[in-house]
PLY file of the C-alpha trace (Angstrom):
ply
format ascii 1.0
element vertex 401
property float x
property float y
property float z
element edge 400
property int vertex1
property int vertex2
end_header
-24.55 18.86 34.89
-27.03 21.74 34.54
-30.66 21.29 35.55
-33.64 23.61 35.04
-36.25 23.15 37.78
-39.76 24.38 36.97
-42.25 24.85 39.81
-44.88 27.49 40.45
-44.36 27.23 44.21
-40.92 27.77 45.69
-39.12 29.35 48.64
-40.15 31.21 50.74
-43.32 29.17 50.28
-43.14 25.92 52.22
-42.83 23.11 49.67
-40.49 20.11 49.54
-39.03 21.32 46.23
-37.01 23.82 48.31
-35.08 20.95 49.86
-34.83 19.04 46.58
-33.15 22.03 44.94
-30.79 22.38 47.89
-29.99 18.67 47.62
-29.30 18.90 43.89
-26.84 21.73 44.53
-25.18 19.86 47.39
-24.67 16.90 45.07
-22.81 19.04 42.55
-25.53 19.92 40.04
-25.84 23.45 38.69
-29.49 24.44 39.22
-31.68 27.24 37.90
-35.28 27.53 39.13
-38.21 29.02 37.20
-41.01 29.74 39.68
-43.75 32.16 40.71
-44.01 35.05 43.14
-44.77 33.73 46.63
-48.39 34.12 47.77
-49.49 30.59 48.79
-51.69 29.70 50.66
-53.49 32.97 51.50
-53.04 34.68 48.15
-51.17 37.57 49.74
-47.67 38.57 48.65
-44.97 37.53 51.10
-42.93 40.30 52.72
-40.48 41.77 50.22
-42.47 40.63 47.18
-45.12 42.20 44.97
-46.44 42.00 41.43
-43.28 43.91 40.48
-40.85 41.29 41.76
-38.09 40.73 42.57
-37.69 38.45 39.58
-34.14 37.19 40.12
-32.63 35.85 43.34
-30.27 33.18 44.66
-31.36 30.37 47.00
-28.87 27.93 48.55
-26.60 28.19 45.51
-29.38 27.97 42.89
-30.34 30.87 40.66
-34.03 31.73 40.92
-36.00 33.30 38.07
-39.54 34.34 38.96
-42.50 34.85 36.65
-45.61 36.86 37.43
-48.92 35.27 38.45
-52.36 36.41 39.54
-52.46 35.75 43.31
-55.13 33.44 44.68
-56.39 36.11 47.12
-59.48 34.96 48.96
-59.14 31.42 47.57
-62.43 31.63 45.71
-63.10 29.42 42.73
-62.42 32.40 40.44
-59.12 33.45 42.01
-57.81 29.87 42.20
-58.69 29.37 38.51
-56.97 32.62 37.54
-53.91 31.67 39.57
-53.81 28.24 37.93
-53.86 29.58 34.37
-51.88 32.81 34.82
-48.55 31.45 36.01
-47.97 28.99 33.14
-48.65 31.78 30.64
-46.32 34.25 32.35
-43.71 31.52 32.85
-43.77 30.63 29.16
-42.99 34.26 28.41
-40.18 34.22 30.98
-38.37 31.30 29.31
-36.39 33.73 27.17
-34.84 35.19 30.34
-33.19 31.91 31.27
-29.43 31.55 30.68
-29.83 28.18 28.94
-27.29 25.42 28.49
-29.29 22.91 30.52
-28.84 19.16 30.26
-32.30 18.30 31.61
-35.55 19.83 32.88
-37.31 18.75 36.07
-40.81 19.84 37.18
-42.17 19.48 40.71
-45.77 19.23 39.55
-48.23 20.03 42.29
-51.48 21.62 41.18
-52.14 22.72 38.51
-51.00 20.26 35.85
-50.58 23.34 33.61
-47.46 24.05 35.67
-45.52 21.61 33.50
-46.44 23.28 30.20
-43.57 25.86 30.22
-41.16 23.01 31.07
-42.43 20.96 28.13
-42.04 23.93 25.77
-38.47 24.57 26.86
-37.43 20.91 26.72
-38.93 20.33 23.28
-37.41 23.49 21.82
-33.92 22.68 23.11
-34.13 18.90 22.62
-33.34 17.97 26.20
-35.12 15.38 28.39
-37.97 16.47 30.64
-38.97 14.64 33.83
-42.25 15.48 35.55
-42.69 14.56 39.23
-46.48 14.06 39.52
-47.49 15.11 43.04
-51.14 15.94 42.28
-52.87 13.81 39.66
-55.05 15.84 37.30
-57.87 16.38 36.62
-58.77 14.29 39.67
-57.11 16.67 42.11
-58.79 19.66 40.45
-62.20 18.29 41.36
-61.22 18.08 45.03
-60.62 21.87 44.98
-63.13 23.17 42.43
-66.48 21.34 42.03
-66.50 21.23 38.22
-69.83 19.66 37.13
-70.07 20.76 33.50
-69.42 17.70 31.31
-67.70 19.70 28.57
-65.36 21.40 31.04
-64.52 18.03 32.61
-63.75 16.65 29.15
-61.45 19.62 28.48
-59.66 19.12 31.81
-59.19 15.40 31.12
-57.95 15.96 27.57
-55.50 18.71 28.54
-54.13 16.68 31.46
-53.62 13.53 29.39
-51.99 15.50 26.58
-49.51 17.15 28.94
-48.59 13.89 30.66
-48.01 12.20 27.28
-45.68 15.00 26.17
-43.38 14.49 29.17
-40.36 12.32 28.39
-40.44 10.75 31.85
-42.87 10.73 34.75
-42.32 10.06 38.44
-45.14 8.56 40.50
-45.29 8.38 44.28
-46.78 4.88 44.39
-47.25 1.72 42.35
-50.98 2.35 41.76
-50.23 5.86 40.47
-47.54 4.43 38.17
-50.12 2.03 36.71
-52.62 4.86 36.18
-50.07 7.09 34.44
-48.87 4.25 32.19
-52.47 3.49 31.18
-53.25 7.14 30.43
-50.06 7.93 28.51
-49.09 4.65 26.88
-45.65 4.89 28.48
-43.82 1.86 29.83
-42.66 1.46 33.41
-39.14 2.26 32.17
-40.31 5.84 31.65
-42.59 6.08 34.71
-40.58 5.58 37.90
-41.96 5.03 41.39
-40.17 7.36 43.83
-42.02 8.32 47.04
-41.72 11.79 48.49
-38.84 11.72 50.93
-38.67 13.34 54.32
-36.16 16.04 55.22
-33.74 14.84 57.86
-34.71 17.48 60.45
-38.12 15.81 60.96
-36.32 12.86 62.56
-34.64 15.03 65.22
-36.97 15.89 68.16
-36.94 19.50 69.33
-38.16 19.70 72.90
-39.56 23.13 73.72
-40.24 23.43 77.44
-42.52 26.45 77.12
-44.57 24.89 74.34
-44.85 21.58 76.15
-45.98 23.36 79.31
-48.64 25.22 77.30
-50.27 21.95 76.24
-49.45 19.81 79.28
-52.13 17.64 80.88
-53.76 16.79 77.54
-53.59 13.91 75.11
-52.29 15.90 72.15
-53.07 14.78 68.63
-51.07 17.01 66.27
-52.44 17.62 62.79
-50.90 19.68 59.99
-54.03 20.51 57.95
-54.79 18.64 54.76
-58.31 17.47 53.92
-61.58 16.51 55.66
-60.71 18.54 58.74
-64.39 19.20 59.45
-64.86 15.44 59.85
-61.74 15.21 62.03
-63.08 17.84 64.45
-66.36 15.95 64.82
-64.47 12.68 65.39
-62.47 14.33 68.19
-65.68 15.40 69.90
-67.13 11.90 69.50
-64.02 10.33 71.05
-64.11 12.78 73.97
-67.79 11.97 74.57
-66.91 8.25 74.60
-64.34 8.62 77.35
-61.23 10.34 75.91
-61.94 13.43 78.00
-58.43 14.90 77.67
-58.14 14.37 73.92
-56.94 17.58 72.25
-56.47 18.35 68.55
-53.56 20.73 67.96
-53.71 22.16 64.43
-50.36 23.44 63.22
-50.47 25.25 59.88
-52.83 27.26 57.75
-55.05 26.83 54.75
-57.78 28.32 52.64
-60.57 26.90 54.84
-59.29 28.01 58.24
-61.96 30.65 58.91
-64.80 28.26 58.07
-63.28 25.58 60.29
-62.86 27.97 63.20
-66.53 28.89 62.85
-67.45 25.21 62.80
-65.42 24.58 65.95
-67.16 27.50 67.65
-70.61 26.29 66.56
-69.81 22.82 67.97
-68.50 24.34 71.23
-65.18 22.62 70.57
-62.98 25.38 71.94
-61.41 23.21 74.64
-60.91 20.30 72.23
-59.24 22.11 69.32
-56.45 24.67 69.08
-55.70 26.49 65.82
-52.04 27.34 66.30
-51.34 28.81 62.86
-48.42 28.56 60.48
-44.87 27.82 61.57
-41.71 27.26 59.51
-41.23 23.65 58.46
-38.11 23.43 60.60
-40.25 24.22 63.69
-42.66 21.33 63.14
-40.49 18.93 65.24
-41.24 21.15 68.26
-44.86 20.06 67.93
-44.32 16.44 66.97
-42.05 16.12 70.03
-44.93 16.99 72.39
-47.51 14.94 70.47
-49.03 11.73 71.75
-50.08 10.93 68.17
-49.91 12.48 64.71
-52.99 12.61 62.50
-53.32 12.64 58.73
-56.50 12.59 56.65
-57.53 12.66 53.00
-60.89 13.03 51.27
-62.87 9.98 50.23
-61.68 9.73 46.64
-60.28 6.63 44.92
-58.07 8.91 42.84
-56.51 10.61 45.87
-55.81 7.12 47.18
-53.27 6.69 44.40
-50.80 8.93 46.19
-49.00 8.81 49.54
-48.95 12.28 51.15
-45.46 13.58 51.79
-46.36 14.47 55.38
-46.77 10.75 56.17
-43.00 10.37 55.86
-42.37 13.29 58.23
-44.87 11.87 60.72
-43.16 8.47 60.73
-39.75 10.11 61.10
-40.93 11.63 64.40
-41.33 8.15 65.94
-44.87 8.84 67.11
-48.01 6.74 66.49
-49.86 7.68 63.31
-53.63 8.11 63.18
-54.58 7.91 59.50
-57.93 8.46 57.81
-57.41 7.68 54.14
-57.75 5.13 51.37
-55.42 3.47 48.92
-51.64 3.69 48.97
-51.45 5.74 52.17
-53.73 3.31 54.00
-51.53 0.44 52.86
-48.32 2.17 53.96
-49.60 2.71 57.51
-50.80 -0.89 57.71
-47.48 -2.22 56.42
-45.54 -0.12 58.90
-47.49 -1.28 61.92
-46.81 2.21 63.22
-50.33 3.40 63.89
-54.06 2.96 63.49
-55.77 3.53 60.15
-59.40 3.97 59.11
-61.11 4.55 55.76
-61.24 8.12 54.49
-64.07 10.25 55.94
-65.27 7.46 58.25
-65.95 9.59 61.31
-66.93 6.71 63.61
-63.91 4.58 62.70
-61.55 7.51 63.26
-63.14 8.33 66.61
-62.85 4.66 67.63
-59.14 4.67 66.72
-58.61 7.87 68.69
-60.24 6.28 71.70
-58.23 3.06 71.29
-54.95 4.96 71.12
-55.97 7.12 74.08
-56.53 3.97 76.17
-53.18 2.38 75.31
-50.29 2.43 77.73
-47.29 4.67 77.11
-45.26 1.57 76.27
-47.78 0.42 73.66
-47.80 3.83 72.00
-44.00 3.97 72.08
-43.88 0.60 70.31
-46.12 1.96 67.54
-43.87 4.99 67.19
-40.78 2.80 66.93
-42.36 0.81 64.09
-43.27 4.05 62.29
-39.67 5.27 62.61
-38.34 1.95 61.25
-40.64 2.25 58.22
-39.41 5.79 57.60
-35.80 4.59 57.75
-36.51 1.84 55.23
-38.66 3.80 52.76
-38.44 7.60 53.13
-34.84 8.58 53.80
-33.72 11.75 52.04
-30.32 10.66 50.74
-31.55 7.52 48.96
-34.64 9.05 47.36
-32.88 12.26 46.35
-30.24 10.20 44.56
-32.96 8.28 42.70
-34.57 11.58 41.64
-31.26 12.84 40.28
-30.37 9.63 38.45
-33.80 9.31 36.81
-33.83 12.99 35.76
-30.41 12.87 34.08
-30.69 9.26 32.83
-29.04 8.93 29.44
-27.74 12.51 29.42
0 1
1 2
2 3
3 4
4 5
5 6
6 7
7 8
8 9
9 10
10 11
11 12
12 13
13 14
14 15
15 16
16 17
17 18
18 19
19 20
20 21
21 22
22 23
23 24
24 25
25 26
26 27
27 28
28 29
29 30
30 31
31 32
32 33
33 34
34 35
35 36
36 37
37 38
38 39
39 40
40 41
41 42
42 43
43 44
44 45
45 46
46 47
47 48
48 49
49 50
50 51
51 52
52 53
53 54
54 55
55 56
56 57
57 58
58 59
59 60
60 61
61 62
62 63
63 64
64 65
65 66
66 67
67 68
68 69
69 70
70 71
71 72
72 73
73 74
74 75
75 76
76 77
77 78
78 79
79 80
80 81
81 82
82 83
83 84
84 85
85 86
86 87
87 88
88 89
89 90
90 91
91 92
92 93
93 94
94 95
95 96
96 97
97 98
98 99
99 100
100 101
101 102
102 103
103 104
104 105
105 106
106 107
107 108
108 109
109 110
110 111
111 112
112 113
113 114
114 115
115 116
116 117
117 118
118 119
119 120
120 121
121 122
122 123
123 124
124 125
125 126
126 127
127 128
128 129
129 130
130 131
131 132
132 133
133 134
134 135
135 136
136 137
137 138
138 139
139 140
140 141
141 142
142 143
143 144
144 145
145 146
146 147
147 148
148 149
149 150
150 151
151 152
152 153
153 154
154 155
155 156
156 157
157 158
158 159
159 160
160 161
161 162
162 163
163 164
164 165
165 166
166 167
167 168
168 169
169 170
170 171
171 172
172 173
173 174
174 175
175 176
176 177
177 178
178 179
179 180
180 181
181 182
182 183
183 184
184 185
185 186
186 187
187 188
188 189
189 190
190 191
191 192
192 193
193 194
194 195
195 196
196 197
197 198
198 199
199 200
200 201
201 202
202 203
203 204
204 205
205 206
206 207
207 208
208 209
209 210
210 211
211 212
212 213
213 214
214 215
215 216
216 217
217 218
218 219
219 220
220 221
221 222
222 223
223 224
224 225
225 226
226 227
227 228
228 229
229 230
230 231
231 232
232 233
233 234
234 235
235 236
236 237
237 238
238 239
239 240
240 241
241 242
242 243
243 244
244 245
245 246
246 247
247 248
248 249
249 250
250 251
251 252
252 253
253 254
254 255
255 256
256 257
257 258
258 259
259 260
260 261
261 262
262 263
263 264
264 265
265 266
266 267
267 268
268 269
269 270
270 271
271 272
272 273
273 274
274 275
275 276
276 277
277 278
278 279
279 280
280 281
281 282
282 283
283 284
284 285
285 286
286 287
287 288
288 289
289 290
290 291
291 292
292 293
293 294
294 295
295 296
296 297
297 298
298 299
299 300
300 301
301 302
302 303
303 304
304 305
305 306
306 307
307 308
308 309
309 310
310 311
311 312
312 313
313 314
314 315
315 316
316 317
317 318
318 319
319 320
320 321
321 322
322 323
323 324
324 325
325 326
326 327
327 328
328 329
329 330
330 331
331 332
332 333
333 334
334 335
335 336
336 337
337 338
338 339
339 340
340 341
341 342
342 343
343 344
344 345
345 346
346 347
347 348
348 349
349 350
350 351
351 352
352 353
353 354
354 355
355 356
356 357
357 358
358 359
359 360
360 361
361 362
362 363
363 364
364 365
365 366
366 367
367 368
368 369
369 370
370 371
371 372
372 373
373 374
374 375
375 376
376 377
377 378
378 379
379 380
380 381
381 382
382 383
383 384
384 385
385 386
386 387
387 388
388 389
389 390
390 391
391 392
392 393
393 394
394 395
395 396
396 397
397 398
398 399
399 400
């Protein structure tokens, strides 16, 4: 069985599609990948890459075909917009370079929704089924990145997004609420819109104790956070919790993002140097070194009912680490943490509630925190295991082929 995977972001960028492709190959599928040139998140070409390629490579047994894109250098509204629209256009032109003979097309559709357009074109032309895994719902996710206020432009974004979703043969949603939204917007039945959460790679469930790293952050109550959204609020909540009695509370930020410089300035302005450490990016396989030393793992989303339709993939990796989860979010993610019993959850962007939960966790005994971590790990085992969810992805993508 031959599968074409379409995704703007791919290895060496750090996205879960890298592992999905590896899993497809391990399960006996022949996989080609159409993707972009790596420059996320900083908008700078990765070592060994430039606007001139390379355009063909091999990754874990899959053939990789790259299309040009305008890098998102500086992560301004203009460069992000140009990056969003350039890759689909270049990728559509690159379709003729593909070997062909595919039985199905699969798109790992993070932002932008336009990413799925080349996949739709190829699938329609060759009369093969196309499955779109909706990771970022558009245009809702667009507005969390670019503050589009013009009513006409918002109408265009809504119309384009709905049209693209309708043209997909099958859609995959990460949660039941997202499935309902996609069915309502496209007119598709639940038979064509599956609910398959993002799984967690197995290495997240294997602690990696690093003596030197643990010594570096010893004597603190370490809350590890891999940056997502509302980090400015998280930093203020940490300071509030410390002022209320959690004097050794320490936020360890592992990762990078477009807002890092602004956040470092905010931390400096708030005199939060002792409370926050910006560690920087590490390979995904190194994250267990940090979760192993953590007393808790924190995840936050912006206060948007639309973002509440999805469950962030990092929640699965947090639960796999068997550590208590501190969550600041709404919707499906909020519900998952509550159901698991594996942590404390507060509404998105509620600074006081998050600070109160930090203080409550800080005051627990080691045994109480270990019990929360055990419940989180049990929920991961039941809902986010790689083998089961990868198999469901494969079966839904090639259904009826």
